[in-house]
Structures are given as C-alpha cells and as structure tokens.
C-alpha positions as CSV (number, residue, x, y, z in Angstrom):
1,M,-31.8,-31.0,-10.3
2,P,-33.9,-30.6,-6.7
3,L,-32.2,-29.8,-3.7
4,A,-32.0,-32.6,-0.9
5,P,-34.4,-32.2,1.8
6,T,-32.3,-30.7,4.9
7,E,-31.4,-32.8,8.1
8,H,-30.4,-31.3,11.2
9,R,-27.0,-32.7,12.8
10,T,-24.7,-31.8,15.5
11,I,-21.7,-30.4,13.4
12,V,-18.0,-30.8,14.8
13,T,-15.4,-29.8,12.6
14,V,-11.9,-31.1,13.7
15,D,-8.1,-29.9,12.9
16,I,-4.6,-31.1,14.0
17,A,-2.7,-28.2,15.6
18,D,0.9,-27.2,13.9
19,F,0.3,-30.1,11.6
20,T,2.9,-28.7,9.4
21,N,5.3,-27.9,11.3
22,D,8.8,-28.5,9.9
23,Q,9.9,-30.8,12.8
24,R,7.7,-33.5,11.8
25,R,8.7,-35.9,8.7
26,A,6.4,-37.9,6.6
27,F,5.9,-41.2,9.0
28,H,5.1,-38.2,11.9
29,L,2.7,-37.1,9.5
30,S,1.2,-40.1,9.0
31,D,1.1,-41.2,12.7
32,V,-0.3,-38.1,13.5
33,R,-3.0,-38.3,10.9
34,D,-4.0,-41.7,12.0
35,G,-3.9,-41.1,15.4
36,M,-6.3,-38.2,15.2
37,Y,-8.6,-40.6,13.8
38,A,-8.1,-43.5,16.6
39,V,-8.5,-40.5,19.1
40,L,-11.9,-39.8,17.5
41,R,-12.9,-43.3,17.4
42,R,-12.6,-44.0,20.7
43,A,-13.5,-40.7,22.1
44,F,-16.8,-40.9,20.3
45,D,-17.4,-44.1,21.0
46,G,-16.8,-43.5,24.8
47,V,-19.6,-41.0,25.4
48,G,-21.8,-43.4,23.5
49,I,-21.9,-41.9,19.9
50,D,-21.5,-44.8,17.3
51,Y,-18.5,-43.4,15.4
52,E,-19.3,-45.6,12.7
53,G,-22.7,-44.8,12.5
54,C,-21.5,-40.7,12.2
55,E,-21.4,-39.3,8.5
56,K,-17.5,-38.3,8.2
57,E,-15.8,-36.2,5.8
58,D,-11.7,-36.0,5.4
59,R,-10.1,-32.8,5.7
60,G,-6.6,-33.6,5.5
61,D,-4.9,-32.5,8.8
62,G,-8.8,-32.9,10.1
63,A,-12.2,-34.0,9.7
64,L,-16.0,-32.9,9.8
65,I,-18.0,-35.5,11.5
66,L,-22.3,-35.3,11.7
67,V,-23.5,-36.5,14.8
68,P,-27.4,-37.9,14.2
69,P,-30.0,-35.6,16.4
70,T,-30.8,-38.3,18.5
71,F,-27.8,-37.8,20.8
72,P,-28.3,-35.2,23.0
73,K,-26.3,-31.7,22.3
74,S,-26.1,-31.1,26.4
75,E,-24.3,-34.4,26.8
76,L,-21.9,-34.4,24.0
77,A,-20.8,-31.0,25.6
78,D,-20.5,-32.2,29.0
79,K,-18.7,-35.2,28.2
80,L,-16.9,-35.3,24.7
81,P,-13.9,-33.0,25.7
82,E,-13.0,-34.8,28.6
83,R,-12.8,-38.0,26.5
84,L,-11.0,-36.6,23.9
85,L,-8.5,-34.9,26.2
86,S,-7.8,-38.4,27.7
87,E,-7.4,-40.0,24.3
88,I,-5.0,-37.6,23.4
89,R,-3.0,-38.0,26.5
90,R,-3.2,-41.6,25.8
91,F,-1.9,-41.3,22.5
92,N,0.7,-38.7,23.1
93,S,2.4,-40.8,26.0
94,T,3.5,-43.4,23.7
95,R,5.3,-41.2,21.2
96,V,8.2,-38.9,20.3
97,P,7.9,-35.2,20.5
98,E,7.3,-34.4,16.6
99,A,4.3,-37.3,16.4
100,R,2.4,-35.8,19.5
101,M,-0.5,-33.8,18.5
102,K,-2.8,-31.2,19.9
103,L,-6.3,-30.8,18.4
104,R,-8.6,-27.9,17.7
105,V,-12.4,-28.8,17.9
106,A,-15.3,-26.9,17.0
107,V,-19.1,-27.6,17.7
108,H,-21.9,-26.2,15.8
109,A,-25.5,-27.4,14.7
110,G,-28.1,-26.5,12.1
111,D,-30.0,-27.8,9.2
112,I,-27.8,-29.0,6.2
113,R,-28.3,-31.0,3.1
114,K,-26.1,-34.1,1.2
115,D,-25.6,-33.8,-2.2
116,D,-23.4,-36.0,-4.7
117,H,-19.9,-34.2,-3.2
118,G,-20.8,-34.2,0.6
119,W,-22.7,-32.1,3.3
120,I,-23.5,-28.3,2.3
121,G,-25.0,-26.0,4.1
122,V,-24.4,-22.5,6.2
123,P,-23.8,-24.5,9.2
124,V,-21.1,-26.1,7.6
125,N,-19.1,-23.2,6.6
126,V,-19.8,-21.3,10.1
127,A,-18.1,-24.8,12.0
128,F,-15.6,-24.8,9.6
129,R,-14.8,-20.4,10.0
130,I,-14.5,-21.1,14.4
131,L,-12.7,-23.5,14.0
132,D,-9.8,-21.7,12.3
133,A,-10.4,-18.3,14.9
134,Q,-7.6,-16.9,15.4
135,D,-7.7,-16.6,19.3
136,A,-8.2,-20.0,19.4
137,K,-4.5,-21.2,17.5
138,V,-3.3,-18.6,19.2
139,A,-4.0,-19.3,22.8
140,L,-3.4,-23.3,22.3
141,R,-0.3,-22.7,20.7
142,H,1.2,-20.6,23.8
143,S,-0.4,-23.1,26.6
144,E,0.6,-26.3,27.6
145,S,-3.4,-27.3,26.7
146,L,-3.6,-30.2,24.7
147,L,-7.7,-29.2,23.4
148,A,-9.2,-26.3,22.2
149,I,-12.9,-26.4,22.2
150,V,-14.7,-23.9,20.4
151,V,-18.4,-23.8,20.1
152,S,-20.2,-21.3,17.9
153,D,-22.2,-18.5,19.5
154,H,-25.8,-20.1,18.8
155,F,-24.9,-23.4,20.2
156,F,-23.2,-22.0,23.2
157,T,-26.5,-19.8,24.0
158,E,-29.0,-22.9,23.6
159,V,-27.1,-25.7,25.2
160,I,-23.7,-24.7,27.0
161,S,-25.1,-21.6,28.8
162,Q,-28.2,-23.7,29.9
163,D,-26.8,-26.8,31.8
164,P,-24.2,-26.1,34.6
165,G,-22.7,-29.4,34.1
166,T,-21.1,-28.2,30.7
167,A,-19.1,-25.2,32.7
168,P,-20.1,-22.4,30.6
169,E,-18.2,-20.3,32.9
170,S,-14.8,-21.7,31.4
171,Y,-15.6,-20.2,28.1
172,R,-14.5,-16.9,26.8
173,Q,-16.0,-15.1,23.9
174,V,-13.5,-14.6,21.0
175,E,-14.0,-12.5,17.7
176,V,-13.6,-14.5,14.7
177,M,-12.9,-12.8,11.2
178,I,-12.5,-15.0,8.9
179,K,-12.7,-14.3,4.7
180,S,-16.6,-12.9,4.6
181,F,-17.0,-14.3,8.2
182,K,-17.3,-12.0,11.2
183,G,-18.7,-12.9,14.5
184,H,-18.5,-14.7,17.9
185,A,-17.7,-17.9,19.3
186,W,-16.8,-19.4,22.6
187,L,-13.4,-20.9,23.9
188,R,-12.5,-23.5,26.8
189,L,-9.0,-24.9,26.5
190,H,-8.7,-28.5,27.9
191,G,-5.3,-30.5,29.4
192,G,-3.2,-27.5,30.8
193,E,-1.0,-29.3,33.1
194,T,0.0,-27.6,36.8
195,A,3.9,-27.0,38.0
196,G,5.5,-30.3,38.6
197,T,3.3,-32.3,36.6
198,S,4.6,-34.5,33.8
199,R,3.9,-33.4,30.4
200,H,4.0,-34.7,27.0
201,P,3.9,-31.4,24.9
202,P,3.4,-32.2,20.8
203,M,6.9,-30.4,20.0
204,A,9.9,-28.7,21.6
205,E,9.6,-28.4,25.7
206,R,9.7,-24.9,27.2
207,D,11.4,-24.0,30.4
208,E,8.7,-23.3,32.2
209,S,4.7,-24.0,31.8
210,V,3.3,-20.1,30.4
211,V,-0.2,-19.7,29.5
212,L,-0.5,-16.4,26.7
213,P,-3.0,-14.2,29.0
214,L,-3.9,-11.8,25.9
215,N,-6.7,-9.9,25.1
216,P,-7.0,-11.1,21.5
217,D,-10.5,-9.1,20.5
218,E,-9.1,-6.3,20.6
219,E,-5.3,-6.3,20.4
220,L,-5.5,-8.1,17.1
221,K,-7.9,-5.9,15.6
222,E,-5.3,-3.3,16.7
223,L,-2.1,-5.1,15.4
224,H,-4.1,-5.6,12.3
225,S,-4.6,-2.0,11.6
226,W,-0.6,-1.7,11.9
227,L,0.4,-4.3,9.9
228,I,-1.9,-4.6,6.9
229,E,-0.3,-1.3,5.5
230,I,3.3,-2.2,5.8
231,E,5.0,-4.1,2.8
232,T,9.1,-4.8,3.0
233,P,10.9,-6.5,0.2
234,H,12.4,-8.5,3.3
235,L,9.6,-9.8,4.5
236,P,10.3,-13.6,3.7
237,M,13.8,-13.0,5.6
238,L,11.9,-11.6,8.5
239,V,9.4,-14.8,8.7
240,S,12.6,-17.0,8.5
241,R,14.4,-15.7,11.0
242,A,11.3,-15.3,13.7
243,T,10.2,-19.3,13.1
244,G,14.2,-20.0,12.6
245,S,12.9,-22.4,9.5
246,A,14.9,-22.7,6.5
247,A,12.0,-24.2,4.6
248,P,10.9,-22.1,1.4
249,V,8.8,-19.4,2.4
250,R,5.4,-17.8,0.4
251,P,4.8,-14.2,-0.9
252,F,3.3,-12.2,1.2
253,G,1.4,-9.5,0.6
254,S,1.8,-7.3,3.6
255,A,3.3,-7.9,7.4
256,W,-0.2,-8.7,8.8
257,D,-0.4,-11.9,6.0
258,A,2.8,-13.1,7.4
259,Y,1.9,-12.7,11.0
260,L,-0.9,-14.8,10.4
261,H,1.4,-17.2,8.9
262,V,4.0,-17.3,11.8
263,C,1.3,-17.5,14.2
264,D,1.1,-21.3,13.2
265,F,4.7,-22.2,14.4
266,N,5.4,-23.0,18.1
267,A,7.7,-21.6,20.7
268,G,11.1,-22.6,20.9
269,P,12.6,-23.6,24.2
270,D,12.6,-20.3,25.7
271,G,8.9,-19.5,25.3
272,V,9.2,-16.8,22.8
273,P,6.4,-17.4,20.4
274,P,8.0,-16.4,16.9
275,A,4.8,-14.3,16.1
276,V,6.2,-11.7,19.2
277,L,9.3,-12.2,17.4
278,F,8.4,-11.1,14.0
279,V,6.4,-8.2,15.1
280,Q,9.7,-7.2,16.8
281,L,11.7,-7.5,13.8
282,V,9.1,-5.5,11.7
283,A,9.1,-3.0,14.1
284,Q,13.4,-2.5,14.1
285,E,13.0,-2.7,9.9
286,V,10.3,0.0,9.8
287,G,11.1,2.4,12.5
288,G,9.6,5.5,13.1
289,D,6.1,5.7,15.1
290,A,4.8,2.5,13.4
291,G,7.8,0.8,15.1
292,V,7.4,2.2,18.6
293,R,3.9,1.4,18.3
294,L,4.7,-2.2,17.2
295,T,7.7,-2.1,20.0
296,D,4.8,-1.2,22.8
297,W,2.8,-4.2,21.6
298,V,5.7,-6.8,21.7
299,E,6.3,-5.5,25.0
300,Q,3.5,-5.7,26.6
301,N,2.7,-9.0,25.3
302,A,6.4,-10.1,26.7
303,R,5.6,-9.3,30.2
304,K,2.3,-11.0,30.1
305,L,4.3,-14.2,28.6
306,R,6.7,-13.6,31.1
307,R,9.3,-13.2,28.8
308,T,11.0,-10.0,29.1
309,S,14.7,-11.5,29.6
310,A,14.1,-13.9,26.8
311,L,13.0,-11.1,24.0
312,E,15.6,-9.0,25.6
313,E,18.2,-11.7,24.5
314,H,16.9,-11.9,21.2
315,R,17.0,-8.4,20.7
316,E,21.0,-8.6,21.4
317,T,21.6,-11.6,18.8
318,R,18.9,-11.1,16.6
319,L,20.3,-8.0,15.1
320,S,17.6,-6.0,12.4
321,I,18.7,-6.2,8.6
322,R,21.2,-3.7,7.6
323,A,20.3,-1.0,4.9
324,E,22.2,-3.3,2.1
325,P,22.6,-6.9,3.2
326,H,24.0,-9.5,1.0
327,L,22.6,-13.1,0.5
328,H,26.4,-15.9,0.0
329,L,26.2,-18.5,-2.1
330,V,29.1,-20.2,-1.3
331,F,30.8,-23.2,-3.8
332,E,34.0,-25.5,-2.3
333,I,35.9,-27.1,-5.1
334,K,38.7,-29.8,-4.6
335,Q,40.5,-31.7,-7.1
336,D,40.3,-35.4,-7.5
337,P,43.9,-36.2,-5.9
338,I,43.8,-39.5,-8.2
339,D,42.2,-37.8,-11.5
340,P,43.1,-34.3,-12.8
341,D,40.1,-34.3,-14.5
342,R,37.8,-35.0,-11.7
343,C,36.7,-32.7,-8.8
344,L,34.3,-32.4,-5.8
345,L,31.6,-29.6,-5.7
346,S,30.1,-28.9,-2.2
347,S,27.6,-25.7,-1.7
348,W,26.1,-23.7,0.9
349,R,23.2,-21.2,0.7
350,Q,22.5,-18.9,2.8
351,D,18.9,-17.8,3.0
352,D,18.9,-14.9,5.7
353,P,22.2,-12.3,5.9
354,L,22.6,-12.9,9.6
355,D,22.6,-16.9,9.4
356,W,26.2,-18.1,9.1
357,P,26.9,-20.8,8.7
358,P,24.6,-21.5,6.2
359,K,22.8,-25.2,5.3
360,S,24.8,-27.4,3.1
361,G,23.5,-28.0,-0.7
362,G,25.4,-31.5,-0.6
363,I,28.4,-32.9,-2.5
364,H,28.9,-33.9,-6.4
365,E,31.5,-35.8,-8.0
366,L,31.7,-34.6,-11.4
367,S,34.2,-34.0,-14.1
368,M,36.0,-30.9,-14.7
369,D,34.5,-30.1,-17.8
370,D,30.8,-30.3,-16.3
371,L,32.0,-27.9,-13.4
372,E,30.4,-24.7,-15.0
373,Y,27.6,-26.3,-15.8
374,R,26.9,-27.9,-12.0
375,V,27.4,-24.6,-10.6
376,D,24.7,-23.3,-13.1
377,E,22.3,-25.5,-11.9
378,V,22.8,-25.1,-8.2
379,I,22.8,-21.3,-8.7
380,I,19.2,-21.1,-10.7
381,Q,18.0,-23.6,-7.8
382,A,19.0,-20.9,-5.3
383,E,17.6,-18.0,-7.5
384,G,14.6,-20.1,-7.3
385,T,14.3,-20.1,-3.4
386,W,15.2,-16.3,-3.5
387,S,12.6,-15.3,-6.2
388,D,10.6,-13.1,-3.3
389,Q,13.8,-11.3,-1.9
390,A,15.0,-7.6,-3.0
391,V,18.8,-8.7,-1.8
392,P,22.1,-8.6,-3.6
393,V,24.2,-11.9,-3.6
394,T,28.0,-12.7,-3.7
395,L,29.0,-15.7,-4.9
396,E,32.0,-17.6,-3.4
397,F,34.8,-19.6,-4.4
398,M,36.6,-21.8,-1.6
399,L,39.1,-23.1,-3.9
400,T,42.3,-25.6,-3.3
401,R,45.3,-23.8,-4.6
402,Q,45.8,-26.2,-7.7
403,L,42.1,-25.0,-8.8
404,L,43.1,-20.8,-8.5
405,Q,43.8,-20.2,-11.7
406,L,40.0,-21.4,-13.0
407,P,38.6,-18.7,-15.3
408,I,35.6,-18.6,-12.9
409,Y,35.3,-14.9,-14.0
410,S,34.2,-15.8,-17.6
411,W,31.7,-18.6,-16.1
412,R,28.1,-17.9,-17.3
413,K,24.8,-18.8,-16.2
414,E,21.8,-20.2,-17.6
415,H,22.9,-22.6,-20.2
416,G,19.9,-24.7,-20.9
417,S,18.0,-20.9,-22.1
418,G,20.7,-21.4,-25.2
419,D,21.6,-17.5,-24.3
420,P,24.1,-18.1,-21.2
421,R,24.4,-14.6,-19.3
422,P,27.9,-14.0,-17.4
423,L,27.8,-14.3,-13.7
424,V,29.8,-11.1,-13.2
425,L,26.5,-9.0,-14.4
426,D,24.5,-10.1,-11.2
427,Y,27.1,-11.0,-8.9
428,N,30.1,-10.0,-7.1
429,L,32.3,-12.9,-7.5
430,I,34.9,-13.6,-4.5
431,F,37.5,-16.3,-4.3
432,R,38.5,-17.5,-0.9
433,S,41.6,-19.8,0.0
434,L,40.7,-23.5,0.8
435,E,44.0,-24.0,2.6
436,R,43.4,-21.0,4.9
437,M,39.9,-22.0,5.6
438,Q,41.0,-25.8,6.8
439,S,44.6,-24.4,8.2
440,K,43.2,-23.4,11.8
441,H,46.5,-22.5,13.2
442,W,46.2,-19.8,10.6
443,H,43.0,-18.1,11.6
444,R,43.9,-15.9,14.4
445,A,46.8,-14.0,12.7
446,W,43.6,-13.9,9.9
447,R,41.5,-12.2,12.6
448,V,44.1,-9.9,13.7
449,R,44.7,-8.5,10.2
450,W,41.0,-8.6,9.1
451,D,39.6,-6.3,12.0
452,S,43.0,-3.7,11.7
453,M,41.6,-3.5,8.1
454,L,38.0,-2.6,9.1
455,E,39.5,0.1,11.3
456,N,42.0,1.4,8.8
457,P,41.5,0.4,5.2
458,A,43.8,2.4,3.2
459,V,44.7,1.3,0.0
460,E,48.4,2.2,1.1
461,R,48.1,-0.8,3.6
462,I,48.5,-3.2,0.5
463,H,51.8,-4.6,-0.2
464,S,53.3,-5.1,-3.8
465,V,55.7,-7.9,-4.6
466,G,58.7,-6.4,-6.4
467,A,58.1,-2.5,-5.0
468,S,61.1,-1.2,-3.3
469,Q,61.5,-2.9,0.1
470,P,64.5,-2.4,2.4
471,G,67.3,-4.7,2.7
472,D,65.1,-7.1,0.4
473,N,63.9,-9.1,3.2
474,P,62.4,-11.9,2.7
475,I,58.5,-11.7,2.2
476,D,57.6,-13.8,5.4
477,A,59.3,-10.8,7.2
478,V,58.0,-8.2,5.0
479,L,54.6,-9.3,5.6
480,S,54.9,-9.8,9.4
481,D,54.7,-6.1,9.9
482,S,51.3,-5.3,11.2
483,R,50.8,-2.5,8.6
484,W,50.1,-4.6,5.6
485,I,46.3,-6.1,5.2
486,G,46.8,-7.2,1.4
487,L,49.2,-8.2,-1.1
488,V,49.3,-7.3,-4.9
489,M,51.7,-10.5,-6.1
490,D,53.8,-10.0,-9.5
491,K,52.5,-13.1,-11.3
492,P,49.6,-15.8,-10.4
493,P,50.3,-18.3,-7.6
494,S,51.5,-21.6,-8.6
495,A,49.6,-24.5,-8.4
496,R,52.1,-25.8,-5.9
497,P,54.6,-24.2,-3.4
498,E,57.6,-23.3,-5.1
499,P,61.0,-24.4,-3.9
500,R,61.9,-22.1,-0.7
501,T,64.9,-20.9,-2.4
502,A,62.8,-18.4,-4.0
503,P,59.8,-16.4,-2.0
504,E,56.6,-17.9,-1.7
505,C,54.3,-15.0,-1.5
506,L,51.0,-16.9,-1.3
507,T,51.6,-19.2,1.3
508,A,53.6,-16.2,3.3
509,A,50.4,-14.0,2.8
510,L,48.0,-16.9,4.0
511,R,49.9,-17.0,6.9
512,A,50.9,-14.0,7.9
513,G,46.6,-13.3,7.7
514,L,46.3,-11.3,5.0
515,P,42.7,-11.2,3.9
516,V,43.2,-9.4,0.6
517,I,45.6,-11.0,-2.2
518,L,45.3,-10.0,-5.7
519,W,47.1,-11.5,-8.8
520,H,47.1,-10.9,-12.7
521,P,48.1,-13.0,-15.1
522,T,49.8,-10.9,-17.6
523,A,49.6,-7.1,-16.0
524,T,53.0,-5.5,-15.4
525,S,53.6,-5.4,-11.5
526,E,53.1,-1.3,-12.5
527,D,50.3,-1.8,-14.3
528,L,48.6,-4.1,-11.6
529,R,49.4,-1.6,-8.8
530,E,48.2,1.3,-10.7
531,L,44.9,-0.6,-11.2
532,V,44.4,-1.8,-7.1
533,G,45.3,2.0,-6.4
534,R,42.3,3.1,-8.7
535,L,39.8,1.1,-7.5
536,A,40.7,1.1,-3.8
537,G,41.7,4.6,-3.3
538,G,38.0,5.9,-2.9
539,P,36.6,6.9,0.6
540,G,36.1,2.9,1.5
541,G,39.4,2.1,0.7
542,V,40.3,-1.4,0.1
543,L,36.4,-2.3,1.5
544,D,35.3,-1.1,-2.0
545,L,37.6,-3.2,-3.8
546,P,35.1,-6.4,-4.7
547,E,32.0,-3.7,-5.5
548,Q,34.4,-1.5,-7.3
549,R,36.1,-4.5,-9.3
550,K,33.0,-5.3,-10.4
551,A,31.6,-1.7,-11.4
552,A,34.8,-1.4,-13.4
553,H,34.1,-4.7,-15.3
554,L,30.8,-3.8,-16.3
555,S,32.3,-0.3,-17.3
556,S,32.2,0.2,-21.0
557,A,35.5,1.1,-20.7
558,A,36.6,-2.2,-18.9
559,D,39.6,-3.9,-20.6
560,D,41.7,-7.4,-19.8
561,L,43.3,-5.6,-17.1
562,V,40.0,-5.3,-15.2
563,R,38.6,-8.1,-16.5
564,D,41.3,-10.4,-15.2
565,L,42.2,-9.1,-11.8
566,V,41.8,-12.3,-9.7
567,V,40.8,-10.7,-6.2
568,L,41.0,-13.3,-3.3
569,W,39.0,-11.9,-0.6
570,D,38.5,-13.8,2.8
571,D,36.5,-12.8,5.8
572,P,37.5,-15.0,8.9
573,T,33.9,-14.4,10.0
574,R,32.5,-16.4,7.4
575,T,34.0,-20.0,8.2
576,F,33.1,-23.5,7.6
577,V,33.4,-26.6,9.7
578,F,34.2,-29.5,6.9
579,D,33.0,-32.4,9.1
580,Q,29.1,-31.7,10.0
581,P,26.7,-33.5,8.3
582,S,25.0,-32.3,5.0
583,S,21.2,-31.6,5.1
584,H,21.1,-32.9,1.5
585,P,23.7,-35.6,1.6
586,A,22.7,-37.8,-1.4
587,G,24.0,-35.0,-3.9
588,Q,26.5,-37.6,-5.7
C-alpha cells in the first residue's frame, strides 16, 4: 500500500500535569479531562484558529492537535499561550482543588502523513518527546505557574527567536532525554503569581510561593549517574514514604526509575518536593560515599527552594528504615454479643514500618466457622500488595477475652490451593488484648512497664503464678511491683473474669501494665517456667520471645509444649482509635 503524501502542520501536543494524583477521584478526573478540551476549544477559537477544523487525536490525559498551515506560526506562538492561560484560570476559579488543572503544551512543526490509524511521522514523535521533558515537568510542578510551553529547537530557531513579540528571552533551553530521543527544547512557564495575589493551584496549597531555580541539565545528568546504579529491596517503601501515598507502588529497576515516578507528585503544604525527600531517604538507606553525594544534592536543592528548615523537620520525623524492619497485618476479632457463633472481623494493613496506625481494611460480619478462611483472604490480598517488598511480616490478633482460646497457631492460609500452609511457617503470630486497647485508663501504666522492659528485658523479671512469694499476697499486689514486666499464668484465662474470691491473674496483669503474658492449655507451672526461661534466656531476654517462640516451633524437636504456648505481646506504641472511619467501609 503506497504511503499517503506528506502534509505540513503545526503540531501541538497537550498533557494534564499530575492527572493521576491520588487526591483526584473518578468524577474529578472526568471534570478535568472535559475541562481540558473546553480550555483548548476556547483558546484556539480565541486566537482565530478554527478548533473544529483542526485534526485532533485523544491521548487519554492529553491530546494531539494539528493546526492547518494557513495559520501563521508566529501568531500562534504570540497569542496562544496567553489565551490558554486565561482559560485555565477561568476553569480553575470554579473548581475545587482536586479538579483544577495545570497544562504542559508542546509545539513543533513539520511534514507528516495520515494513515488508517492516525497521523505519523518523526515530527509527531518529537512533539510528544519534548512534551515529556523532565525539566518541564519538574519546573511546572515546583512553581505556581499554570502552563508550561515547550517548543522544539527547530520551532524556537525558525519562529520564536525571529519575532521579539513572542518574548524569546523568556524561554530557557532544556535537555530532553526520552527513550531513544536526545536533544534540546525551549521552556517557558506562564501564570506564576506574585506574593499577595489570589491563586488557585490544582492541589494542596503551599505556605509561600516557591519557584524551583534548578539547573536541571547538569544536575539531572549527575543525579542520574548516581541513582541508576542503586538497587534496594526497600524502593517501594521509600517511594510511599516520600509521596505520602498508601497506593500500591509498581516495581522499579533502579533508584532512578523510582525518582522519575516520584517526580509526578506535588509538594505538600511545607513545600518540600517528594522527589527531594526520596533522594534524602535513598541517601539514608545506602550510606557511605553515595549517601554523602546524595545528601549534598538534597541540601543544595533545599537551599534553592528555601526549604532547609522544612527538610530538617522531615529528617527528624522520617527515620531511615531499620536494618530489620517489620510490617504488621493486624486483625481485631469481636464475638457477636447476641449470637456467639458469629463475629466481627476488622483488619489494618501496614505498608511502611514507620507508619502507624495503618489504614483500615474494613469490617466483616461472618460466622466463627468462616473466620480462618476470611483471615486467609485478607492475608493473600496483603501479600499481593507487598509483593515487591523484602520485609518480614508479623500478624497481630487483637482479641476479646472470650476469644483468647482461638486456635490461631494452627490456622493456615491459601486454602484455595488445596494444600494450605500453616501461618506459623511464614509469620510471627502475636496475641493482643482488645480489652486493654480500649481501656485508656490502663495505658499509662502499660507504657511505663513497656519502657522498663526495653531498658532491662531480663527473663528474671517475668513473674510466675504458683511460684513461691512472700506472704501469699494477692496477685494485684504482687504485680504492682515495678520489677515485673511479664506474667506466666498457671492456666489459660477464663472466658469471663473469675469471682473476686480467687486471684484474677489476667485482669491484674493488664491493669498493672505488664506487656507480656503467657499461658499454656496443658503444661504444668514448672514445665512452663522452664520453657519460658529457655526461650527468653538469651542476650535479648524477653525481647526475643516472639522470634524464639517461632524458631522453637519450627524446630524438628518442637513438641506440644512449644506449639501450644500462647504469648500475649502488647506494644503500647501501636494503639488504635477505633472510632476513626474506615478507608474501606463497605466490607460487610
């Protein structure tokens, strides 16, 4: 089939900046997209270009527009940017922040062809390459401007530089390195406001007007050479932390790929770009000479942005990832007060070891018989989200007193495979007291004992019920002694508090703030004390209990004494506010 003849066109490509921002909902996206076409139509018509007479192609969050050769290029370069800016301002003035827009517009010209599928040719490719210039994205993101005009080197030389009316001195040259394309383009920002004037930014306001005065050409080359060599299993976590987004993050081949992804996110209220925060987190992660170079880059850009103090606050609050970070998947299980065969299951998934509390996964009402299978479904879903993270996971179960005897240690996952796998093989399983979590008047004592345990986790600080004690004092009085950080019970706790004529060990331990409580369904007190001494007798003392219990359970020498040991391990630094709205409320 012979090629169609070439036709000369002025090529205009358009992209909505930050179109996929997490703050936009579906109706915002639809409004912004419709708004882009309304802005383009009015702007083109306003400068004398018949918009309906132009060839157009939709590109999702952008468009390709071909201007007939009869319309002068110099007139387009002179009038179209200001008309676009005016229409963007009009649109944004009537929209909520999530539905406001910024546009990047690229202009080129050349001979192209049309086939059965659309317009093709090198000039079209060039127009889309310069539209995606990283310098243009960064400059628009870190300014109050509403419009970035990017013109090809050819268009600038042949049209703009020849006409003083198009303000050629307001353009600056930028380097473009997109896929196989390497070249230069010319960038001009429109719509930056001066201090004191009213503004309508597309997303969250910043505390003052800031324009990023980078020298992107050389700086990005240098940064690229550093980041392209860095690989770490924590990249998805670093990206989520820098952007503040809880959305699943795609895999990245290198820190440079992750940096380019983060560049699509706007700065928060403090004005520190997520891209700068990401580089700082990478610097903390890798350390050494590479960390020093990256930190110098971060500090240089923070000074340019006048955000040194804000960055320092981030450094103090956003700690580096620990050598052995843990993620937590937390379940709350409450028995139905009317029907004991039914329960309510809530869950929270942590995607960053430093983020707490994690977002809720919703509430599910179900039968007790289905509980293990529903927990399995939540775990499988969480594992899909964590697929790119190389981080251990702890499963925590917040249980009411009535449910502390659930056989969770024998639960399995992947029931749908036909060959379910025990949870204990892949996770630390932790029991927590829902009663204490909801009793705020117990929390101060709880925190005091927890801090005391961190300072001195000696196994000798675990009190055993049934061991000799002077005067046979009531358990409340015994546990009020600040030396105790844990309790070994001589029998499992009852479903309801026992009459006050007998010592009520569990309630006494919870009230006293003891963070570690252990029991066993069948073991004698002597055997149980010996087992706890063996598990917590190492250098880490009581702090090693969860890991040592799991290791002993997986040992070939494991017996029922180890397998059935229940460890209630309550960390007061990870509490919940249960009346907060769920991020996925329709779970029932």
